[in-house]
N, C-alpha and C positions, 0 to 999 in steps of 0.2 A: 723785330717792331713788335712791341707790347701791346695788349689787349685795346687800351686807351687810347692808343696811336690809330691802331688797325679802326678801331670805331669812327674815324673821322673820313674814313674811305670806304666802309664796310655798311649798305642799306639791307641788308638780312636780316628777316625777323625772327627772331627767339620764337621757341615754343609757347611761351607764354603770351606772346606777342602776337602769334598766331590765333589761340584760342580766344584771346580779348577781340581781335577783330569777329571772329566767327562768330560769338556770342552775340553779338549788336547784329550785325548782319543778318540772323535768325530773329533777333527780335523788331527789324525795321521789315525785313521781308515779310512778317508776320500781322505786327499791327500797324503797318504804312503803308498801304497798298495805293494805288492812283487813286481808287477813288475813296482814300481816307484825306491823302494830299486834296483833291478837287473841294471835297466838303469842307475843309480848313480856310479855303481861299476869300472868304470872305469878313475873317476877323485875322486870317495869318497866323493862326496860333491853335491848335491842337491839344486843350489842358490834360486831357486823360492819358494822351503820348507822351505828355510831360511828366504827370504823377507817377506814369511806368518805369517812366528813363529816370525820374529822382529813386525809386523804390531801389533800382538795382543799382544803385550808386553814381550814375552816370555825373551826377553833380558833386559830389564828394570825393571821387577818386582822383581829380585836377587839382587839390588843396593839398598842402603841407600837413602832415599827421599833430604839427603843433595846434592844429586849430580844429583839429578834428577830423582831417580829410587822411587820403589813403595814399599819398604823393607820388601819384603816377607823374611818368617822366612827358616831356613834349611829342616824344616819338610816340608813345600810347596815345595820346591824344590825338593825333595825326589821323592814327586807324579810326577812333569814334568818328572824325569829322568827315573822313571818307566815306562813311556809312552815311552818314546824314546827308552827303550828298547825293550820295547813290538813291537813296529812296524820294531826295527833296522832303524831307521829314519837315515839317511844318512847326517845329521848336527851336527857341532861339538862345540852343545849347552854348553857342559858341561866345555870344556875345556873354551868356551870363558866368561861364567858364573865364572870361579876361578879364570880367569884371570883380567878380571875386577873388579870383588870386591877386590882381591889384589890392583890394580890401586888404586882403590876408597880409599882403605886404606893407603895408601901412600899418596894419596892427589894429585892425577898426570892424572885421568880420566876425558873425553872431551866429549862433546854431541855425537859426531860421535860413540866414544866407546859404552855411554849409550845404543844407538838406533841399535845397530847392524850394520849400516853405516861401521862400520871398525871394521873387523875382529882381534882377538886379540887370540892369543895360548900361551902354557905354556908347560916349560918342565916338566914334573911330574916324573920326576924319582926322587927317593928319595937320591940318591948320585949323585952328577952331579961335574966333572971338569971344565977344563978350554977349552974344546979342542972341536971336533966337537959332537953334540949330534940327535940321533933320536927325532922329536918330531913329533907326532901323529898329528898334525893339520899345518905342517909344509911348503907344499905345495899350503896353500890357504891362512894364516893368512898374515892379512895385516900388523901386528905388531906382535912380540915374545917376550915375557917375561921370561928371563932364570935366574939362578943363575949363577953367576961367583966369587968363592973365597967366601970375604964377602959382597957381592957388587949384587943388583937386577937392571938389565941391560936391557931395552928395544931396540929391533933390528929392523931395517926394510929394507927391499932388494929391489932394482928397480925392478929387476927381482927373481920371487920367486924359489926355489930350486924345483929342478925335484920330482914329488912322484914317491917315494917307493912302487912297488907292495907287498902286505900285506896279510894274511889269515885275519886279521879284515874287510878287504876292506875301511881303513880309508886314508884320504887326509897327507897320511904320508912323511916325508921327513929330509933328512942328513941337518942338520943346522949347516953352523960355523961361529961361531961369530965375527971372523978375516975378514969373506969375506963381511960381513953387509956393506950396502951403509951410514946406519946410527946407531952410537950406543951410546944411552942416560943413563946413570947412574940415576937410579931412588932413591936408597936408599943406606942407607951403612952398617955395624955395626949390634949388634947382634938384633936391634929390628926389623932390615928391614929383617933378615935371620930366625926372631921367625915368621913374616907376612908372609914369602914366606912359610912356614912350613905349617902356617894356610892351606893357598891356596891348596898345596898336601893332607892335611887332608881331603878338600873340595872336591876334586879332588876324591881322593879313596873312600868317602863317597858316592858321587852321580853315580862313575861308581858303585858299588856296588848294589845301587837302581838299574842301567840301567839293571845291569845282574838278579835282582829280576824280572824285567817286562820281559827278554828276556827269563828266566826259567819258568815264568806263561805261557807265551805263547808256548812256546815249548811243556809245557803239554798238553796244548789243543788240541795242532796239534796231537798228538800222540794219548790221550783220542780219540777223535773222528775218529781217524782210526781205535783203536780199537774196536769201538763198531760196526762199520758196515763191517769189517772182520771176516770171518765166517771160523772155522774148526772144521770139524765133526760136523756141526749145530746147534754151539753154537760160540756167539762171541768171540773172541780173548781175550777181556778186561774183560772174566770170570776166564781166565785162571789163578793161583797165581803168574805166571812166568813174567806175564804181569803187573797182578792188583797192586801186590806189591810192583814193583818198581816204580808204577804211584801212588802210596799212599805216597812212602818216598819222590818224588817229592814236591808233595803237601804240604809235611812236610818242606819242605826247603825252599820252596817259602813263606809260612808262618813266618819260623825264621826269614831268610834274613831279610823280611821287619821289621818285629817287632825288630831286633838289629839296622837296617839302620834308624827307627825312634827314636827310644833310643838314639842311636849315635848323630844323630842330633840335637837333644834335649839338649843334654850336651855339644856339641858343640857352640852351641847359648847360652845358658846360665850358663853353667859352666865349660866351655874350660878346666879350671888345673885340675877339680875333675876327668874326667875319659878319660884323653887325648887316652887312647889305643883304645878306642871305633871304632871312624872312620875307623883306617885303618884295626881294625878286621873284618869290613862289607868287605871292597874289597879281603881280604885273604879267609873271608867263601867263598865269592859268586865265586871267582874266581876259587876256588876248584869243587863247586859244580856245578856251569855253564855249567860245560864241562863235569863232569859227567852225569849229567841231559839231555845234548842233545845230548850227546852218548847214551844215552837211548833212546830217544826217535827215532832216526836214527833208531836202531836194532828193535824198535816194527814196525816201516814200512820196514823191511825187504830189499830186494833189491831197492823198488820204494824210501827209505828214503836216499839210497847213490845217486840216480840218481841228476846230477847236477842241473837239473831244481825245485828240490822237494825243499820246502819251509824248511824242516826240515833241508836240508843240508846248507842252506842260516845263519841258527840258529846258526847250529851247528859249522863253522868255524868263526865264529863274537863270541862267546861264549869264544872259546881258543883264537883269535884274542885281543880281547877287554881288557882280563885278563892281556896280556903282555905290552899293550901300554905304559904301566909307567915302563916298566923293570921288573925284574925276580918277581914274588909275594912272594919270597921264602926273600927277601931282608925287604917286608914289615912286613914278619911274624917275622922276627929277629928284626925289629924294634918296635913291637907291646912287643916281650919278654923284650926287654931294659927298655920299660915304665914301663910296668907290676914289672919286679925286681927294678927298682929306688923307686916308689913307696911303694913297700914290706920293702926296705930297710929303707926307713924314717919312717915308721912305726913301 
């Protein structure tokens, strides 16, 4: 078995991968504490953290060298997404990266987008009509890329749409393409729609990876609490009603992580071979993240449901991020259709 074939089955990280993830973990642990997350809830965005990420190349890494990027792989990007989820970072890195990668494939990216000075949003819903739609980055994006019919369109607004309060604490807003001050058709036809679908797959893949990091940190919070909380003279972590669910969360983390890395490899190297993998990451983690975060809150009892508790912050985002791109059930249906199509061809 050659190395290329092996990578279809091997999810281990190289030393470079490990160094990349460690670098971002250090940045977020230093500059994105739970207090930072709380302080950004009103707007859904921490501009200083975004500028710091852009300065260290978080936006350029995701783009091909032909447009001034660093040519990172999707596996690389899942590692950064994990750390975003682990820290609940209030930055639209996933949306910006997926949108700018789409622009690069359409040949319309510019330096301000590459370096993150101009923030680009994306409509991540699978089914998108021609009317008003809810965009996760709608209240802060300088440009928004949407699908209208068989065209991919870029919108700009002189006055950004007002943020809509949401449980994921995202900078979400209702966006009306007809009300845009500038509307530019970037591409049209089957190729444009195929490239947009690729962006949606990448968005679901990276959002799923972020939920992996979120779940792992949720598990850590619950486990640390369980080791120091006693009942009848023993830590509650020794009770099966606590230890077994926590073990299940650990299994979920590893399963989601493996699935994300496998999906990333196929989407980069053999996108037509297993197209259902990327959306499957999102479907799996959307369900498991809410379940795991709820369990973490239950482990902490009354403390867990307090508004100031970290577990509560993770719970609301586990639920909110999972529906930022619409109903996860629609993605599950999309996965079923892809599998049925492949089986029918076989």
